[in-house]
KEMI-244157 format. One line per 2 residues: number of its first residue (from 1); for each residue x, y negated, z of N, C-alpha, C. Coordinates in steps of 0.001 Angstrom, whole numbers, padded with zeros to 6 digits. Each point is the difference from the previous one (the first is absolute). Layout:
REM residues N
NUM	X:Y:Z:X:Y:Z:X:Y:Z ~ ...
***
This chain:
REM residues 114
1	-122111:114976:-011931:001330:-000585:000052:000838:000442:-001191 ~ -000162:001253:-000431:000796:000463:-001136:-000342:-000768:-001266
3	-001260:-000349:-000167:-000401:-000763:-001187:000683:-001359:-000008 ~ 000012:-000657:001136:000630:-001324:000100:001490:000100:-000307
5	000663:000981:000570:001436:000156:-000238:000283:000341:-001461 ~ -000800:000884:-000585:000208:000383:-001400:-000172:-001201:-000919
7	-001034:-000779:000241:-000243:-001182:-000841:001097:-001042:000217 ~ 000380:-000228:001237:001052:-000982:000281:001318:000401:-000666
9	000377:001262:000148:001228:000473:-000642:-000096:-000108:-001514 ~ -001158:000309:-000540:-000191:-000084:-001451:000139:-001434:-000493
11	-000524:-000946:000775:000083:-001404:-000389:001434:-000534:000044 ~ 000848:000651:000776:001411:-000390:000041:000775:000701:-001105
13	-000167:001315:-000103:000816:000781:-000930:-000382:-000176:-001465 ~ -001267:-000208:-000312:-000393:-000082:-001405:000655:-001180:-000720
15	-000104:-001221:000520:000656:-001093:-000734:001518:000137:-000059 ~ 000600:000507:001078:001447:000185:-000017:000415:001058:-001017
17	-000734:001104:-000022:000301:001057:-000958:-000198:-000455:-001433 ~ -001084:-000715:-000250:-000253:-000490:-001358:001057:-001019:-000435
19	000445:-000833:000920:001048:-000977:-000331:001310:000702:-000339 ~ 000299:001075:000707:001211:000770:-000320:-000151:000678:-001358
21	-001161:000570:-000265:-000231:000651:-001289:000109:-001000:-001150 ~ -000491:-001199:000209:000047:-001034:-001032:001371:-000674:-000088
23	000873:000343:000925:001341:-000608:000070:-000103:-001528:000061 ~ -000854:-000467:000886:-000136:-001442:000226:001365:-000568:000375
25	000257:-001253:-000373:001329:-000582:000267:000478:000150:001443 ~ -000878:-000225:000974:000427:000132:001400:000381:001446:000313
27	-000675:000947:-000620:000330:001407:000222:001323:000365:-000678 ~ 000258:-000586:-001153:001298:000217:-000665:001134:-000525:000877
29	-000219:-001170:000604:001016:-000584:000879:000229:000878:001223 ~ -001073:000495:000570:000123:000858:001179:000718:001299:-000357
31	-000359:000573:-001128:000666:001228:-000441:001495:-000236:-000169 ~ 000360:-001102:-000641:001415:-000316:-000199:000704:-000210:001338
33	-000653:-000698:000903:000575:-000246:001326:000280:001312:000734 ~ -000898:000959:-000183:000145:001280:000702:000847:001002:-000780
35	000524:-000412:-001142:000846:000880:-000791:-000771:001092:-000725 ~ -001262:-000272:-000289:-000853:000986:-000671:-000273:-000460:-001429
37	-000137:000960:-000896:-000392:-000340:-001363:-001484:-000355:-000019 ~ -000413:-000738:-001014:-001412:-000331:-000144:-000802:001286:-000206
39	000577:000941:-000702:-000688:001278:-000233:-000288:000709:001326 ~ 000990:000066:000878:-000212:000645:001297:-001015:-000784:000829
41	000047:-001327:-000082:-000956:-000811:000747:-001416:000232:-000509 ~ -000123:000253:-001302:-001314:000341:-000554:-000481:001337:000539
43	000905:000934:000205:-000382:001284:000600:-000542:-000238:001407 ~ 000654:-000856:000753:-000489:-000342:001346:-001399:-000599:-000103
45	-000201:-000888:-000964:-001325:-000587:-000208:-001044:001051:-000340 ~ 000372:000950:-000833:-000931:001080:-000361:-000350:000833:001229
47	000969:000238:000855:-000263:000756:001234:-000943:-000781:000915 ~ 000167:-001307:000058:-000889:-000819:000823:-001431:000027:-000540
49	-000141:-000123:-001320:-001334:000042:-000602:-000627:001380:000190 ~ 000787:001046:-000151:-000508:001352:000244:-000418:000162:001464
51	000772:-000607:000903:-000362:000038:001417:-001334:-000674:000262 ~ -000251:-001108:-000681:-001285:-000686:000137:-001131:000904:-000478
53	000194:000629:-001142:-001028:000915:-000521:-000257:001129:000993 ~ 001063:000512:000597:-000145:001064:000987:-000709:-000470:001260
55	000338:-001200:000458:-000672:-000539:001191:-001494:-000156:-000231 ~ -000357:-000558:-001145:-001415:-000236:-000272:-000752:001306:-000251
57	000632:000939:-000668:-000620:001319:-000181:-000105:000709:001345 ~ 000954:-000282:000867:-000001:000596:001330:-001190:-000386:000847
59	-000700:-001046:-000401:-001210:-000371:000735:-001086:001059:-000159 ~ 000075:000776:-001081:-000962:001092:-000191:000641:001369:000169
61	001301:000083:-000181:000716:001273:000176:001244:-000271:000846 ~ -000164:000126:001301:000996:-000399:000981:001409:000549:-000236
63	000190:001263:-000406:001375:000479:-000174:000822:-000826:-001001 ~ -000644:-000466:-001046:000723:-000815:-000978:000366:-001360:000598
65	-000887:-000574:000764:000304:-001268:000657:001163:000118:000965 ~ 000031:001082:000743:001105:000233:000941:001308:000176:-000757
67	-000036:000772:-001081:001207:000204:-000803:000485:-001318:-000600 ~ -000932:-000799:-000510:000369:-001286:-000594:000595:-000936:001050
69	-000612:-000058:001150:000502:-000871:001076:001375:000453:000463 ~ 000201:001293:000081:001311:000522:000394:001052:-000360:-001046
71	-000356:000143:-001264:000924:-000374:-001068:000341:-001477:000022 ~ -001008:-000840:000216:000257:-001439:000085:000858:-000336:001211
73	-000227:000690:001105:000825:-000231:001200:001461:000343:-000280 ~ 000231:001120:-000678:001374:000383:-000347:000627:-001006:-000958
75	-000788:-000458:-000958:000486:-000986:-000964:000388:-001291:000705 ~ -000817:-000436:000942:000283:-001244:000717:001165:000155:000979
77	000129:001168:000603:001162:000241:000868:001281:-000082:-000833 ~ -000042:000587:-001190:001157:-000072:-000900:000266:-001447:-000410
79	-001051:-000765:-000249:000162:-001406:-000383:000691:-000786:001117 ~ -000396:000249:001235:000631:-000698:001127:001489:000332:000065
81	000332:001266:-000191:001403:000421:000020:000774:-000651:-001142 ~ -000588:-000033:-001184:000671:-000606:-001158:000281:-001473:000264
83	-000958:-000713:000559:000228:-001414:000313:001171:-000169:000969 ~ 000030:000814:001035:001077:-000116:000981:001347:000382:-000596
85	000038:001032:-000827:001260:000431:-000618:000552:-001030:-000979 ~ -000869:-000829:-000545:000467:-001007:-000942:000262:-001342:000675
87	000121:000031:001309:000423:-001180:000731:-001088:-000999:000329 ~ -001240:000360:-000242:-001083:-000911:000381:-000078:-000066:001521
89	-000376:-001156:000536:-000170:-000080:001457:-001167:000897:000427 ~ 000046:000523:001221:-001058:000904:000460:-001428:-000513:-000208
91	-000286:-001302:000200:-001381:-000440:-000235:-000494:000261:-001425 ~ 000907:000114:-000951:-000389:000272:-001393:-000530:001421:-000159
93	000389:000901:000904:-000462:001387:-000058:-001288:000218:000794 ~ -000391:-000982:000783:-001168:000148:000877:-001299:000271:-000772
95	-000305:-000725:-001088:-001265:000293:-000696:-000110:001457:-000451 ~ 001072:000549:-000529:-000029:001397:-000432:-000193:000929:001200
97	000674:-000292:001097:-000146:000832:001195:-001424:-000072:000548 ~ -000587:-001186:-000003:-001381:-000158:000481:-000964:000762:-000899
99	000187:-000092:-001310:-000866:000750:-000917:000151:001501:000198 ~ 001207:000447:000304:000207:001423:000291:-000793:000407:001241
101	000051:-000823:001033:-000728:000310:001240:-001516:-000029:-000213 ~ -000482:-000963:-000777:-001440:-000058:-000268:-000439:001214:-000810
103	000830:000402:-000948:-000317:001194:-000798:-000060:001240:000875 ~ 000942:000120:000915:-000019:001148:000921:-001200:-000065:000940
105	-000377:-001196:000403:-001188:-000162:000839:-001241:000475:-000742 ~ -000101:-000366:-001272:-001125:000469:-000809:-000007:001530:-000057
107	001157:000589:-000289:000075:001465:-000114:-000422:000675:001309 ~ 000497:-000491:001113:-000344:000595:001285:-001475:-000198:000319
109	-000516:-001168:-000274:-001414:-000284:000263:-000891:000885:-000865 ~ 000359:000136:-001270:-000804:000814:-000913:000003:001463:000429
111	001150:000492:000452:000084:001410:000419:-000820:000257:001264 ~ 000019:-000937:000930:-000756:000213:001233:-001498:-000208:-000196
113	-000357:-000845:-000979:-001415:-000262:-000271:-000618:001112:-000868 ~ 000849:000616:-000823:-000527:000964:-000966:-000087:001354:000537
***
């Protein structure tokens, strides 16, 4: 189960992180909407890509996977809060909250399996 969760999370976070790093137009718009600079949004993208690397490395070294999943969960919890603080309707924060919960599920599953 941990392998499936790690791969699924990686398939979500990698393209999003790379798009933020590349400052794709949609990511620039989102950053502006949230009151963030493109530079800060690139930092978020770098954290997402680093989280993917940690998740995949965690398949062979569980502590790193747990740390990466925990970091991604915190990042997504913060994203949900940022969306709500900037006046987005609650459904706009749901994807980030769901990703946070899936990341925590991975961390808990990996710890109990390892």
